[in-house]
C-alpha positions in Angstrom: 0.0 0.0 0.0 2.8 2.4 0.9 4.5 1.7 -2.4 1.3 2.4 -4.4 0.7 5.7 -2.6 4.4 6.7 -3.1 4.1 5.9 -6.8 0.9 8.0 -7.1 2.5 10.9 -5.3 5.5 10.8 -7.6 3.3 10.5 -10.7 1.1 13.4 -9.6 4.2 15.6 -9.2 5.6 14.7 -12.6 2.2 15.6 -14.1 1.7 18.7 -12.0 4.9 20.6 -12.7 4.6 20.7 -16.5 1.0 21.8 -16.2 2.1 24.7 -13.8 4.8 25.7 -16.3 2.3 25.8 -19.1 -0.2 27.7 -17.1 2.5 30.3 -16.3 3.4 30.6 -19.9 -0.1 31.0 -21.2 -1.9 32.9 -18.4 0.8 34.2 -16.0 0.6 34.5 -12.3 2.8 36.1 -9.6 6.5 35.3 -9.7 6.6 33.7 -6.2 4.2 30.9 -7.3 6.9 29.1 -9.4 9.5 28.7 -6.6 6.8 27.8 -4.1 5.4 25.2 -6.5 8.8 23.7 -7.1 9.5 23.5 -3.4 6.2 21.8 -2.8 6.7 19.4 -5.7 10.2 18.5 -4.4 8.8 17.8 -0.9 5.9 15.7 -2.2 8.3 13.8 -4.6 10.7 13.1 -1.7 7.8 11.9 0.4 6.7 9.6 -2.4 10.3 8.3 -2.7 10.4 7.6 1.0 7.2 5.7 0.9 8.3 3.6 -2.1 11.7 2.8 -0.5 10.3 1.9 2.9 9.5 -1.7 3.7 
């Protein structure tokens, strides 16, 4: 179960970041959003990795 949840978290991050970049390019939003999104994505991806590697 942990491995499935970790996989889903990692997959969500890898789908979310390109969508945020596209949204920024087409519609724009405040500059602080991109670093905050990258930091949040890094933390969620690391959590997913920890869940997948734990036994």
